[in-house]
C-alpha positions as CSV (number, residue, x, y, z in Angstrom):
1,M,-17.6,3.3,8.8
2,D,-14.8,1.9,11.3
3,L,-11.1,2.7,11.5
4,S,-9.9,-0.1,9.4
5,K,-12.1,0.8,6.2
6,V,-11.1,4.5,6.8
7,I,-7.1,3.5,6.5
8,R,-7.8,0.9,3.7
9,L,-9.7,3.7,1.7
10,V,-7.2,6.7,2.3
11,A,-4.1,4.1,1.3
12,L,-5.9,2.7,-1.6
13,I,-6.7,6.4,-2.9
14,F,-3.4,7.5,-2.1
15,A,-1.5,4.9,-4.1
16,V,-4.1,5.4,-7.1
17,V,-3.1,8.8,-7.3
18,A,0.7,8.3,-6.5
19,G,0.3,6.4,-9.5
20,V,-0.9,9.0,-11.4
21,V,0.9,12.1,-10.2
22,E,4.2,12.3,-9.0
23,I,4.1,12.9,-5.1
24,P,7.4,13.6,-3.3
25,N,8.0,10.7,-0.9
26,A,5.2,8.8,-2.2
27,T,6.8,5.5,-1.7
28,A,7.7,6.2,1.9
29,I,4.0,7.2,2.5
30,I,2.7,4.0,0.5
31,A,4.8,1.8,2.6
32,A,3.8,3.6,6.1
33,L,0.0,3.1,5.1
34,G,0.4,-0.3,3.8
35,L,2.2,-1.3,7.2
36,V,-0.5,0.2,9.2
37,G,-3.5,-1.1,6.8
38,G,-1.9,-4.7,7.2
39,Y,-2.5,-5.0,10.7
40,F,-6.1,-4.7,10.0
41,V,-6.2,-7.8,7.7
42,P,-8.5,-10.5,9.8
43,A,-6.9,-13.5,10.4
44,D,-9.3,-15.5,8.7
45,K,-8.6,-13.5,5.4
46,R,-4.8,-13.3,5.7
47,I,-4.1,-16.6,3.2
48,A,-6.5,-15.1,0.7
49,F,-4.7,-11.7,1.4
50,M,-1.1,-13.2,0.7
51,I,-2.5,-15.0,-2.8
52,M,-3.6,-11.5,-3.9
53,T,0.0,-10.0,-2.9
54,L,1.6,-12.7,-4.9
55,T,-0.9,-12.2,-7.9
56,L,-0.4,-8.3,-7.8
57,A,3.3,-8.4,-7.9
58,L,3.5,-10.5,-10.5
59,A,0.5,-9.4,-13.0
60,H,0.8,-5.5,-12.3
61,G,2.6,-4.8,-15.6
62,A,0.2,-7.0,-17.9
63,L,-1.4,-3.8,-19.0
64,A,1.6,-2.1,-20.3
65,P,0.8,-3.3,-24.0
66,I,-2.4,-1.2,-24.4
67,P,-2.4,1.8,-26.2
68,Y,-2.8,5.4,-24.5
69,I,-3.7,4.2,-21.0
70,G,-1.6,1.0,-20.5
71,N,1.4,2.9,-19.0
72,S,-0.8,4.7,-16.8
73,L,-2.6,1.4,-15.6
74,T,0.9,0.0,-14.9
75,D,1.7,2.6,-12.7
76,I,-1.6,2.8,-10.7
77,L,-1.3,-1.1,-10.2
78,A,2.2,-0.8,-9.1
79,S,1.7,1.6,-6.6
80,V,-1.0,-0.4,-5.3
81,S,1.4,-3.5,-5.6
82,S,3.6,-1.8,-3.3
83,L,0.8,-1.0,-0.8
84,V,0.0,-4.5,-0.7
85,N,3.3,-5.5,-0.3
86,A,3.8,-3.5,2.8
87,A,0.8,-4.6,4.0
88,S,1.9,-8.0,3.7
89,C,5.0,-7.7,6.0
90,T,2.4,-6.8,8.9
91,V,0.5,-9.6,7.8
92,I,3.3,-12.0,8.2
93,V,4.8,-10.9,11.3
94,M,1.2,-10.9,12.8
95,E,0.9,-14.6,11.8
96,I,4.1,-15.5,13.1
97,V,3.3,-13.4,16.2
98,D,0.1,-15.6,16.5
99,R,1.8,-18.8,16.1
100,L,4.2,-18.2,18.8
101,K,1.7,-17.4,21.2
102,P,1.2,-20.1,24.0
């Protein structure tokens, strides 16, 4: 297992746990993990990653009406959405740098 998979797995697990359990400074940790994880998105998958980011940001609250578990699922997806949004910031910067290279 290479470093990129480990970082993505740790970030995703932390985001899911932070969606269920109250963790101090969870948003800052999720943002940092997302910024680092975004560096490892391959160039050929950046567009699909950005589409996933937009979709998750728009749809993460759709599960709230489900009785008993809807709010928990919404909290988990909101944390994952924050993680992916932070990673998207890195992807955007990397794309700009790639376009500016001679």
